[in-house]
C-alpha positions in Angstrom: -11.9 11.7 3.2 -12.7 15.4 2.6 -9.9 17.7 3.6 -10.2 21.3 2.5 -6.8 22.9 2.2 -5.8 26.4 1.3 -3.3 26.3 -1.6 -1.3 29.5 -1.8 0.4 29.5 -5.1 2.6 31.9 -7.0 2.0 31.3 -10.7 4.9 31.8 -13.2 5.6 31.1 -16.9 5.1 27.4 -17.7 8.0 25.0 -18.0 8.1 21.3 -18.4 10.3 18.3 -17.5 10.1 14.5 -17.7 11.2 11.3 -15.9 10.8 7.6 -16.3 7.6 5.5 -16.0 6.7 2.6 -13.7 8.3 -0.7 -14.6 8.7 0.2 -18.3 12.3 0.9 -19.5 13.1 3.7 -21.9 13.5 3.3 -25.6 14.7 5.7 -28.3 12.3 7.3 -30.7 14.3 5.8 -33.6 13.9 2.3 -32.3 10.2 2.8 -31.5 9.4 4.1 -35.0 11.5 1.3 -36.5 9.5 -1.3 -34.6 6.2 0.3 -35.6 4.7 -0.6 -39.0 2.1 2.2 -38.4 2.9 5.7 -37.1 0.1 8.2 -37.2 -1.0 11.5 -35.7 -4.5 11.5 -34.4 -7.0 12.1 -31.6 -9.0 9.7 -29.4 -12.6 10.1 -30.4 -14.3 7.3 -28.5 -13.6 4.3 -26.3 -15.4 1.0 -25.6 -14.4 -2.0 -23.5 -14.6 -5.6 -24.9 -13.8 -9.1 -23.7 -11.5 -11.1 -25.9 -12.9 -14.1 -27.7 -12.4 -16.5 -24.8 -13.6 -14.0 -22.1 -10.2 -14.1 -20.5 -9.3 -10.4 -20.4 -10.9 -7.1 -21.0 -9.5 -4.6 -23.5 -10.3 -1.1 -24.5 -10.8 -0.3 -28.2 -9.9 3.4 -28.8 -11.2 4.9 -32.0 -8.5 7.2 -33.3 -9.3 9.9 -35.8 -6.3 10.1 -38.2 -4.8 13.5 -39.0 -1.6 12.3 -40.7 0.1 9.0 -41.6 3.8 9.3 -40.9 4.6 5.7 -41.6 2.7 2.7 -43.1 -0.2 2.4 -45.4 -2.3 5.5 -46.1 -5.2 4.9 -43.7 -8.1 7.3 -44.1 -10.6 8.3 -41.4 -10.1 6.3 -38.3 -8.3 3.2 -36.9 -8.7 1.2 -33.8 -6.0 1.0 -31.1 -6.4 -1.7 -28.4 -5.0 -1.1 -24.9 -4.9 -3.5 -21.9 -7.8 -3.2 -19.4 -11.2 -1.5 -19.7 -14.8 -1.5 -18.6 -17.7 -3.7 -19.8 -21.3 -4.1 -18.8 -22.1 -0.6 -17.6 -25.7 -1.1 -18.9 -26.0 -4.3 -16.7 -26.3 -5.0 -13.0 -22.8 -6.5 -13.0 -20.3 -4.2 -14.7 -16.7 -5.5 -14.8 -13.3 -3.9 -15.3 -9.6 -4.8 -15.7 -6.8 -2.4 -14.9 -3.1 -3.3 -15.7 -0.5 -1.3 -13.8 1.9 -0.7 -16.7 -0.7 -0.2 -19.5 -1.3 2.9 -21.5 -4.4 4.7 -20.3 -5.8 7.0 -23.0 -8.6 9.5 -22.5 -11.2 10.7 -25.0 -10.0 14.0 -26.5 -6.2 13.3 -26.2 -4.1 14.0 -29.3 -0.7 12.8 -30.2 1.6 10.5 -32.1 0.7 6.8 -32.1 3.4 4.2 -32.9 1.5 1.0 -33.5 1.8 -2.7 -34.2 -0.8 -5.3 -35.1 -2.9 -6.5 -32.2 -2.0 -10.2 -31.7 -5.3 -11.1 -30.0 -8.8 -11.5 -31.2 -11.9 -9.6 -30.2 -14.0 -10.7 -33.2 -16.6 -12.4 -31.0 -17.4 -9.2 -29.1 -16.1 -6.4 -31.4 -18.1 -6.6 -34.6 -16.0 -4.1 -36.5 -14.0 -5.9 -39.2 -11.3 -3.2 -39.4 -7.8 -4.2 -38.4 -6.8 -3.7 -34.7 -3.6 -2.2 -33.5 -1.7 -1.9 -30.2 0.7 0.7 -29.0 4.4 -0.3 -29.5 5.9 -1.1 -26.1 2.7 0.0 -24.2 3.1 3.5 -22.7 6.1 4.2 -24.9 4.0 4.0 -28.0 2.1 7.2 -27.5 3.5 10.8 -27.4 0.8 13.1 -26.1 0.3 16.7 -27.4 -0.3 19.5 -25.0 -1.6 22.0 -27.4 -2.0 24.8 -24.9 1.8 25.0 -24.5 2.8 23.4 -27.8 4.6 20.4 -26.3 4.7 16.8 -27.3 5.2 14.7 -24.2 6.4 11.1 -23.9 7.2 9.5 -20.6 11.0 10.1 -20.6 13.1 13.2 -20.7 14.4 12.4 -24.2 10.8 12.0 -25.4 9.6 15.5 -24.7 9.7 18.0 -27.6 8.1 21.1 -29.0 5.7 19.7 -31.5 7.6 21.2 -34.4 10.8 19.4 -33.1 8.9 16.1 -33.0 8.0 16.6 -36.7 11.6 17.2 -37.5 12.7 14.1 -35.7 10.0 11.9 -37.4 11.0 13.3 -40.8 14.6 12.4 -40.2 13.7 8.9 -39.3 11.1 8.3 -42.1 12.5 10.6 -44.7 9.0 12.1 -45.2 8.5 15.9 -44.9 5.8 16.9 -42.4 3.9 20.2 -42.2 2.4 21.9 -39.2 -1.3 22.3 -38.5 -2.5 18.9 -39.5 -5.4 18.5 -37.1 -8.9 19.6 -37.8 -10.5 22.9 -37.2 -12.4 21.9 -34.1 -9.2 21.3 -32.1 -7.3 24.0 -30.3 -5.0 26.0 -32.5 -1.3 25.2 -31.7 0.2 28.1 -29.8 3.6 26.6 -28.9 4.5 29.5 -26.7 4.9 29.7 -22.9 2.0 31.2 -21.0 2.0 34.8 -20.0 3.6 35.5 -16.6 1.2 35.7 -13.7 1.9 36.1 -10.0 -1.0 35.3 -7.8 -0.7 36.2 -4.1 -3.2 34.9 -1.5 -3.8 35.0 2.2 -1.6 32.2 3.6 -3.6 31.8 6.9 -0.5 30.8 8.8 0.3 27.8 6.7 2.8 27.3 3.8 2.7 24.7 1.0 5.6 22.8 2.5 3.8 22.3 5.8 0.8 20.3 4.6 0.1 17.4 2.4 -2.9 16.5 0.3 -3.7 13.0 -1.1 -4.9 12.1 -4.5 -8.0 10.1 -5.4 -9.6 10.2 -2.0 -11.8 13.3 -2.2 -9.4 15.8 -0.7 -10.4 19.3 -1.6 -7.9 22.0 -2.5 -8.7 25.7 -2.3 -6.6 27.9 -4.7 -7.0 31.6 -3.9 -5.8 34.6 -5.9 -6.9 37.0 -8.5 -7.6 37.1 -12.3 -8.7 33.4 -12.7 -11.6 34.6 -14.8 -15.2 33.9 -14.1 -15.6 31.2 -16.8 -14.6 27.7 -15.7 -11.3 26.5 -17.1 -9.1 23.6 -16.2 -7.0 22.7 -13.1 -4.1 20.4 -13.9 -1.8 18.4 -11.7 1.5 16.7 -12.6 0.8 13.2 -13.8 2.3 10.8 -11.3 2.3 8.0 -13.9 4.9 10.0 -15.9 6.8 11.6 -13.0 5.2 14.9 -14.0 6.3 15.1 -17.6 2.7 15.3 -18.5 -0.3 16.9 -16.7 -3.7 15.5 -16.0 -6.8 17.6 -15.7 -9.3 17.4 -12.9 -12.6 16.1 -14.3 -15.4 18.7 -14.7 -17.3 17.2 -11.8 -14.2 17.6 -9.6 -14.1 21.4 -10.0 -16.5 22.4 -7.3 -16.2 26.2 -7.4 -14.6 28.7 -9.8 -14.5 32.4 -9.5 -12.1 35.2 -10.4 -10.4 34.9 -7.0 -10.9 31.3 -5.8 -11.0 27.8 -7.1 -12.1 24.7 -5.2 -11.1 21.5 -6.7 -10.9 17.8 -5.8 -7.4 16.4 -6.2 -7.8 13.7 -8.9 -6.3 10.2 -9.0 -2.8 10.2 -10.6 -1.9 13.6 -9.2 1.7 13.8 -8.1 3.9 16.3 -6.2 4.8 19.3 -8.4 3.6 22.6 -9.8 -0.2 23.0 -10.1 -1.3 24.5 -13.5 -4.4 26.5 -14.3 -5.6 26.8 -17.9 -8.0 29.7 -18.1 -11.0 29.7 -20.4 -9.4 32.5 -22.4 -6.4 30.3 -23.3 -3.9 31.6 -20.9 -2.0 29.0 -18.8 -0.5 29.7 -15.4 1.8 27.5 -13.4 2.7 27.7 -9.7 6.2 28.8 -8.6 6.2 26.2 -5.8 5.6 22.5 -5.7 2.4 21.2 -4.1 3.3 18.2 -2.0 0.9 15.3 -2.7 1.1 12.2 -0.4 -0.4 8.9 -1.5 -2.5 8.2 -4.5 -5.6 6.0 -4.3 -6.5 4.2 -7.5 -9.9 5.3 -9.1 -11.9 3.6 -11.8 -12.3 6.4 -14.3 -14.4 6.2 -17.5 -17.3 7.8 -19.4 -20.7 6.7 -18.2 -24.2 8.0 -18.5 -23.3 11.1 -16.5 -20.2 11.9 -18.4 -16.6 11.2 -17.3 -16.5 10.2 -13.6 -14.0 8.7 -11.2 -15.0 6.0 -8.7 -12.9 4.7 -5.8 -12.1 1.0 -5.4 -11.7 -1.3 -2.4 -10.8 -4.8 -1.4 -13.2 -7.4 0.1 -13.1 -11.0 1.5 -11.9 -13.1 -1.5 -11.2 -16.2 0.6 -12.5 -17.8 3.8 -9.8 -16.0 5.8 -11.3 -12.6 4.8 -8.6 -11.7 2.3 -6.7 -12.7 -0.9 -4.4 -15.7 -1.5 -1.6 -15.2 -4.0 -0.8 -18.6 -5.7 2.6 -19.2 -7.2 2.6 -20.9 -10.6 4.7 -24.1 -10.5 7.8 -22.6 -12.2 7.7 -19.5 -10.1 7.4 -21.6 -6.9 10.6 -23.5 -8.0 12.5 -20.2 -8.2 13.4 -19.9 -4.5 14.9 -16.4 -4.9 11.7 -15.1 -6.4 9.2 -17.0 -4.2 11.1 -16.1 -0.9 11.2 -12.5 -1.9 7.5 -12.5 -2.7 6.7 -14.0 0.6 8.8 -11.2 2.3 7.1 -8.4 0.5 3.6 -9.7 1.1 4.4 -9.8 4.8 5.8 -6.3 4.5 2.5 -4.9 3.2 0.3 -7.0 5.4 2.1 -6.2 8.7 2.5 -2.5 8.0 -1.0 -1.7 6.7 -3.2 -4.6 7.8 -4.1 -5.6 4.2 -5.2 -9.3 4.3 -2.7 -10.7 1.7 -1.3 -14.2 2.1 0.4 -16.9 0.1 -1.8 -19.8 -1.0 -1.3 -23.2 -2.7 0.9 -23.6 -5.8 -1.1 -23.7 -9.1 -0.4 -25.0 -12.5 -2.3 -22.1 -14.1 0.2 -20.4 -16.4 -1.8 -17.6 -18.1 -3.4 -14.3 -17.3 -7.0 -15.2 -17.4 -10.3 -14.4 -15.6 -10.5 -17.7 -13.6 -10.8 -16.6 -9.9 -7.2 -17.6 -9.2 -4.7 -14.9 -8.1 -1.7 -16.2 -10.0 1.9 -15.0 -9.6 4.0 -16.2 -12.5 6.7 -15.4 -15.1 5.6 -14.5 -18.5 5.6 -16.8 -21.5 7.6 -16.0 -24.7 7.3 -12.2 -25.5 4.1 -11.7 -23.5 5.3 -8.6 -21.7 7.4 -7.2 -24.5 11.0 -6.2 -24.3 10.7 -3.0 -22.1 8.2 -4.0 -19.4 9.7 -5.5 -16.1 6.4 -6.6 -14.7 2.7 -5.7 -14.2 -0.1 -6.3 -11.8 -3.7 -6.7 -13.0 -6.6 -5.9 -10.8 -10.0 -7.3 -12.0 -13.0 -5.5 -10.6 -16.6 -6.1 -10.3 -19.2 -3.5 -9.7 -22.8 -2.9 -8.7 -25.2 0.0 -8.6 -25.8 1.4 -5.1 -28.2 4.2 -5.8 -26.9 6.1 -8.7 -23.3 5.3 -7.9 -21.3 2.3 -9.1 -19.3 0.6 -6.3 -16.2 -1.3 -7.4 -14.3 -4.0 -5.6 -11.3 -6.2 -6.5 -12.4 -9.6 -7.6 -9.1 -11.1 -8.8 -5.4 -10.2 -9.0 -2.7 -11.3 -11.5 1.0 -10.6 -11.2 3.2 -11.3 -14.2 7.0 -10.9 -14.2 9.3 -10.6 -17.3 11.7 -13.6 -17.2 14.0 -12.1 -19.8 15.7 -9.9 -17.2 18.6 -10.9 -14.9 16.8 -10.3 -11.6 18.6 -9.7 -8.3 17.5 -11.8 -5.3 18.5 -11.8 -1.7 21.4 -10.0 -0.1 24.2 -10.7 -2.7 25.9 -7.9 -4.5 24.3 -6.5 -7.6 25.5 -7.3 -11.0 25.6 -4.5 -13.5 22.1 -3.7 -14.9 20.2 -6.0 -12.4 16.9 -4.9 -11.0 16.0 -5.9 -7.5 13.2 -8.4 -7.6 11.8 -7.6 -4.1 11.8 -3.9 -4.8 9.9 -4.2 -8.1 7.4 -6.6 -6.7 6.9 -4.6 -3.5 5.8 -1.7 -5.8 3.5 -3.9 -7.9 1.7 -5.3 -4.9 1.1 -1.7 -3.8 -0.9 -1.4 -7.0 -3.0 -4.5 -6.0 -3.6 -2.8 -2.7 -5.1 0.0 -4.8 -2.3 2.5 -4.5 -1.3 4.5 -7.6 2.0 6.2 -8.4 3.5 9.1 -6.5 6.4 11.5 -7.3 8.7 11.0 -4.3 11.9 8.9 -4.7 11.8 7.9 -1.0 8.5 6.0 -1.4 7.9 2.5 -2.7 5.1 3.8 -4.9 7.4 6.3 -6.7 6.6 6.1 -10.4 10.1 4.8 -11.5 12.8 2.3 -10.5 16.3 2.0 -11.8 18.8 -0.8 -12.0 20.7 -1.6 -8.8 18.2 0.3 -6.7 16.9 -1.4 -3.6 13.8 -0.2 -1.6 12.4 -3.1 0.5 10.7 -1.1 3.3 7.7 1.1 3.2 7.8 4.8 3.8 5.4 6.6 6.1 3.3 7.8 3.2 3.2 4.2 1.7 1.9 3.0 5.1 -0.8 5.6 5.6 -2.0 5.1 2.1 -2.2 1.4 2.6 -4.0 1.9 5.9 -6.5 4.1 4.3 -7.5 1.4 1.8 -7.5 -1.2 4.5 -9.8 0.8 6.8 -12.2 1.4 3.9 -12.1 -2.2 2.9 -12.7 -3.5 6.4 -15.5 -1.0 7.3 -17.4 -0.4 4.1 -20.0 -2.8 2.6 -19.9 -3.1 -1.1 -22.2 -5.1 -3.5 -23.3 -7.5 -0.7 -19.7 -8.8 -0.3 -18.2 -9.7 3.0 -15.8 -7.0 4.0 -12.1 -7.8 4.2 -10.8 -8.8 7.6 -7.8 -6.9 8.8 -4.6 -9.0 8.7 -3.9 -10.3 12.2 -1.2 -12.9 11.6 2.2 -12.9 13.2 4.3 -10.1 11.9 7.1 -10.5 14.4 8.9 -13.5 15.9 7.9 -14.2 19.5 10.6 -13.4 22.0 10.6 -14.4 25.7 11.4 -11.4 27.9 10.7 -12.9 31.3 9.9 -16.4 32.8 7.3 -16.9 35.6 8.9 -16.9 39.0 8.1 -19.3 41.9 5.4 -18.0 44.2 4.7 -18.6 47.9 1.8 -18.2 50.2 2.9 -16.8 53.6 1.8 -14.4 56.2 -1.6 -13.1 55.3 -1.4 -12.9 51.5 -4.6 -14.2 49.8 -3.4 -14.6 46.2 -0.2 -14.8 44.1 0.4 -13.9 40.4 2.5 -15.7 37.8 3.7 -13.6 34.8 5.0 -14.9 31.5 6.5 -11.9 29.6 6.6 -12.5 25.8 6.8 -10.1 22.9 4.4 -10.5 19.9 2.1 -13.4 21.1 -1.5 -13.7 20.1 -2.8 -16.2 22.7 -2.0 -17.4 26.2 -3.0 -20.6 28.0 -2.0 -21.4 31.6 -1.8 -25.0 32.7 -1.4 -26.8 36.0 0.4 -30.1 36.4 -1.8 -33.0 37.3 0.3 -36.1 38.0 2.3 -36.6 34.8 0.1 -34.5 32.6 -0.8 -30.8 32.2 -4.4 -29.5 32.5 -5.5 -26.3 30.9 -6.9 -23.7 33.4 -10.0 -21.6 33.1 -11.1 -18.6 35.1 -13.1 -19.7 38.1 -13.2 -19.2 41.9 -9.6 -20.1 42.3 -8.0 -18.8 39.0 -8.2 -15.6 37.0 -6.3 -14.5 34.0 -5.9 -18.0 32.6 -5.8 -16.7 29.0 -3.6 -13.7 29.7 0.0 -13.1 30.5 -0.8 -12.9 34.2 -2.3 -15.9 36.1 -3.6 -15.1 39.6 -4.1 -18.0 42.0 -6.2 -17.6 45.2 -5.2 -19.1 48.5 -6.8 -22.5 49.3 -6.5 -25.3 51.8 -3.8 -26.9 49.7 -1.9 -23.9 48.3 0.8 -25.8 46.3 1.2 -26.8 42.6 3.3 -26.5 39.4 2.2 -24.1 36.7 3.3 -23.2 33.1 2.1 -21.0 30.3 1.7 -21.9 26.6 1.8 -18.9 24.1 1.2 -19.0 20.4 0.8 -16.7 17.4 -1.3 -16.8 14.3 1.6 -18.5 12.4 1.2 -21.5 14.6 4.4 -20.9 16.5 4.4 -22.0 20.1 6.5 -21.1 23.2 6.2 -22.9 26.6 7.4 -21.2 29.8 9.5 -22.8 32.4 7.7 -24.5 35.2 6.9 -22.3 38.2 6.2 -23.7 41.6 3.6 -22.5 44.1 4.5 -23.3 47.8 3.4 -22.6 51.3 6.1 -21.0 53.5 5.3 -21.4 57.1 7.1 -20.0 60.1 9.4 -22.8 61.3 11.8 -20.5 63.1 12.4 -20.5 66.8 14.4 -18.0 68.8 16.1 -18.4 72.1 17.7 -15.4 74.0 20.9 -16.4 75.9 21.3 -14.2 78.8 24.6 -12.7 79.8 26.3 -14.2 82.8 29.3 -13.1 84.7 31.3 -15.4 82.6 30.0 -14.4 79.1 28.0 -11.8 77.0 24.4 -12.5 76.1 23.5 -13.5 72.5 20.5 -14.5 70.3 20.3 -18.0 69.0 17.9 -18.9 66.1 16.9 -22.3 64.8 14.9 -23.6 61.8 13.7 -26.9 60.4 13.7 -25.9 56.7 17.3 -25.3 55.7 16.9 -25.1 51.9 16.9 -21.4 51.4 18.8 -18.3 52.4 17.3 -16.2 55.2 18.0 -12.7 56.2 17.8 -11.8 59.9 17.2 -8.2 60.9 17.8 -7.2 64.5 16.5 -3.9 65.6 15.3 -3.0 62.2 18.7 -3.6 60.8 20.2 -0.7 62.7 22.5 -2.8 64.7 22.5 -6.2 63.0 21.5 -7.4 59.5 22.7 -10.9 59.0 22.5 -13.5 56.2 21.6 -17.0 57.4 23.0 -19.2 54.7 21.2 -22.3 53.3 21.8 -25.7 54.9 22.5 -24.1 58.3 20.0 -25.0 61.0 21.3 -22.6 63.6 22.4 -19.0 63.7 24.0 -17.3 66.7 24.1 -13.5 66.9 26.1 -11.8 69.6 24.4 -8.9 71.2 24.9 -6.6 74.0 22.2 -6.1 76.6 19.0 -4.6 75.4 15.6 -5.3 73.8 15.6 -6.2 70.0 12.7 -6.6 67.6 13.7 -9.6 65.4 12.4 -10.2 61.8 13.4 -13.1 59.6 12.9 -13.0 55.8 13.0 -16.0 53.4 15.0 -14.6 50.5 13.5 -16.9 47.8 9.9 -16.5 48.7 10.0 -13.0 50.2 8.0 -14.3 53.1 8.9 -12.5 56.4 8.0 -13.3 59.9 8.0 -11.1 63.0 9.6 -13.0 65.8 8.7 -10.4 68.4 11.1 -8.6 70.8 14.0 -10.4 72.5 15.5 -9.0 75.7 19.0 -9.7 76.9 19.8 -8.7 80.4 23.1 -7.2 81.3 25.7 -9.3 82.9 25.9 -9.2 86.8 29.2 -8.0 88.2 30.3 -9.8 91.4 32.0 -7.6 94.1 34.0 -9.4 96.8 34.9 -7.6 100.0 37.1 -8.8 102.9 35.3 -9.0 106.2 37.2 -8.8 109.5 36.2 -11.1 112.3 37.1 -10.4 115.8 37.9 -13.3 118.0 35.7 -13.8 120.9 
């Protein structure tokens, strides 16, 4: 999706702020340092992905050049920090990657403070280096990143963002070891520690303001930034990091900066960009920040790593992982027994599937109780201290790739969801207890990651980077939905690595509701066909049937019937135009509704009419008779201008008094709607007798 948008930004002195990070709860610096046998300051020099010894999971070994040891043994040179997830096999035809939603993702060149513990796993079979391995304490909390351009040390929470000199003071108080400034080597940027110079950049707005458009991250959207004094040498364009709520910035990759001049920059909005103030780091060291927020909508996960062409970002997608064209999530036995958790998970899977079309369903229960590369999409609670004390849950996406031309295409091969069972989760509709996290809210967010959506900075959206206790968010926002629809459309329409594309979810998302039953129909007059209608909300299939003795026979479209598999069945007139019909509807959840039986009858004209002429003794009248007395009949005399009479059921005769004259008579059977023109009836006027006395003369 390439959308070129004009970004009109006023750039002001730089400021910073911080918020919480997805599914990882805050911890104090004191506690993190206390829990870390090793605390060092250093820089990421290189990275490489490795399988563990049993080929269950992929890890990244980050080589850290040590500048200073703040705590622990005096390590010289480098040490190895292991983080969850990574890429292997880039030099083969079948590269693979793991990505864990709550894991620390380091980039080559990043500097900062590393709080470390011993790595409990083993990579000895695949990682030949015999040096000790470490892991960050409490994942993302174990790294405080340095932004040397502005002299800030940035954690993922408000109370973990410092000026670098202030961080040194805090560490010294905790460890009782004095620390000096300027400990990194000469090739790194000199610490400035001052806000950038003030700049105000004004550009042609072209009738659109920043608040009136939205750009999305990780999908190739292009942003045009216009102004003056950017310099002609390419610098960096930075966006608020959605993973940290904007407390840190992420840089667009060099390949994502398409144009740079003194007056205009064209940049692709990278994965992990969130709503906030765009920043420009000029080549001369000056840093500019926008006065207004740039609204960024959804964030599509990219696979980002260093390959033979430098650092690149590649989009991901879903495929058909099962015979139904999607992915089955399988509850581990203990998870399945927790009805609160399993019911909530079913609800949230349905929420994503029905709103975005992603083909996610619930499969069979499994006994597998570990996070391992086995082809099973397991949902389970963690074992022992597997997730640590500050992580609520994580979702792992396992990818496989292939080379298509010079580009690697990646698809999701397996999904794991792990939930921390040390927390008092809130299920269902009951009131919250103090400190509870809503299970369905947290899992709705995590499944968004498995649908390949990253974090955003917008509290109204499910994919917002943070969640707090006693917060409930169980429905998707408009941005959540269109982000999910984007991934679904790509996964349904794009071929990748010879895989069958995902089929869009078409199961029942709403309960079927009967709106109207089929009415009885009649052949009468000159009508050549009748139509039965069964009105139902949210059905997937229709099947009309006709009664044949004591059983029902399914109809097909032929010379007599049409619409046999739709809501409207049309029956053509025949020599024997009678019968009983019904409709059977179903949805993809195997729910069935059967209509009431509707009758087809032939209504003939069994009415007779007799005009009774007026005499000298009485007024004239119209007398009607009928053989079928079951229904109500309406009799219209003279078009209803003079008489409009109801002939009640079970009455075989109707008498209507009428003065002399000629009357068109129409009778209508109320039930069938059949009407019959009885012609014109004439009633003569009564004859008056005049008597006159005659005089006879006698002869």
